C-alpha positions in Angstrom: 341.6 19.9 43.1 344.0 22.1 45.0 344.3 21.9 48.8 345.6 24.7 50.9 346.2 24.2 54.6 346.5 27.2 56.9 347.7 26.5 60.4 348.9 29.2 62.9 350.1 31.5 60.2 351.7 28.8 58.0 350.4 28.1 54.6 351.0 24.7 53.0 350.1 23.8 49.5 349.3 20.2 48.5 352.4 19.0 46.6 350.1 17.0 44.2 348.2 20.2 43.3 347.5 21.1 39.7 350.1 23.8 38.8 348.0 25.1 35.9 346.1 27.2 38.4 349.1 28.6 40.3 348.1 32.3 39.6 344.6 31.7 40.8 345.8 29.9 44.0 348.2 32.9 44.6 345.4 35.4 44.3 343.3 33.3 46.7 346.1 33.0 49.2 346.7 36.8 49.2 342.9 37.5 49.4 342.2 35.1 52.3 345.3 35.4 54.4 345.8 39.1 54.3 343.9 40.5 57.3 341.1 42.9 56.3 340.5 45.7 58.7 337.8 45.1 61.3 335.1 47.5 62.2 334.7 48.8 65.8 331.7 46.5 66.2 333.6 43.4 65.0 336.6 44.3 67.2 334.3 44.5 70.2 333.3 40.9 69.7 336.9 39.7 70.0 338.2 42.3 72.5 339.2 39.6 75.0 342.0 38.4 72.8 342.6 41.0 70.1 343.1 44.8 70.5 344.1 45.7 67.0 341.7 46.2 64.0 344.5 44.8 61.8 344.2 45.5 58.1 346.5 45.9 55.1 348.5 49.1 55.2 348.0 49.9 51.5 344.2 50.1 51.8 344.7 53.6 53.0 346.3 54.5 49.7 343.5 53.5 47.3 340.5 53.0 49.6 340.0 49.4 48.5 339.9 46.8 51.2 342.3 43.9 50.7 342.1 40.6 52.5 339.6 38.7 54.6 338.2 38.8 58.1 338.7 35.1 58.6 341.1 36.0 61.4 338.1 37.1 63.5 337.1 33.5 63.6 340.2 32.3 65.4 338.4 31.6 68.7 334.9 31.4 67.4 332.7 28.5 68.5 332.3 25.6 66.0 328.7 26.3 65.1 326.5 27.2 62.2 326.9 31.0 62.7 330.7 30.6 62.4 330.3 28.6 59.2 328.0 31.4 57.8 330.5 34.1 58.8 333.4 32.1 57.2 331.4 31.8 54.0 330.5 35.5 53.9 334.1 36.6 54.7 335.5 34.3 52.0 333.0 35.6 49.4 333.7 39.2 50.3 337.5 38.6 50.0 337.3 36.9 46.6 334.5 39.0 45.0 337.1 41.1 43.3 338.0 38.2 41.1 334.5 38.3 39.6 334.4 42.1 39.5 337.7 42.3 37.6 336.5 39.6 35.2 339.2 37.1 36.3 336.5 34.7 37.1 332.9 34.5 35.8 331.5 32.6 38.8 332.3 32.2 42.5 330.8 29.7 44.9 331.8 29.2 48.5 330.8 26.4 50.8 331.9 25.9 54.4 331.9 22.9 56.7 333.8 21.4 59.5 336.3 18.6 59.0 336.9 17.3 62.5 338.0 20.5 64.4 339.1 22.4 61.3 337.2 24.8 59.1 337.0 23.5 55.5 336.3 26.2 52.9 335.5 24.9 49.4 335.9 27.5 46.6 334.7 27.1 43.1 335.9 29.6 40.6 334.8 28.9 37.0 334.4 25.3 37.9 337.9 25.0 39.4 337.7 23.6 43.0 340.1 24.8 45.6 339.8 23.7 49.2 341.2 25.6 52.2 341.7 23.8 55.5 341.7 26.6 58.0 343.2 25.7 61.4 343.3 29.3 62.7 
């Protein structure tokens, strides 16, 4: 299993990670940690600490949204709703892997590990865990 830790903009990979999945891990890193553009409604929910919709600049070139909205959870309460949003944001961000036939199956589970959000991703049976510390 591969473990990716994200903390305050820094990504750390488990040094004992299985290197045969490096390309898949790279695709997941780009997909999850590139900020997807928020809607006006989503931005309204975080207006007390964020004024920008963010988003990847190249989305304007091809009309395809890149990245995830995990950044919207930075100050979200640690509750079931946040877990469900994290699961949805992760699935949305990684669905291109299935649509482009890179993976045949995608499963995402979310939970809390102490104060951190733990995202467990299964792509074709390969497990990758992301410890998200906002």
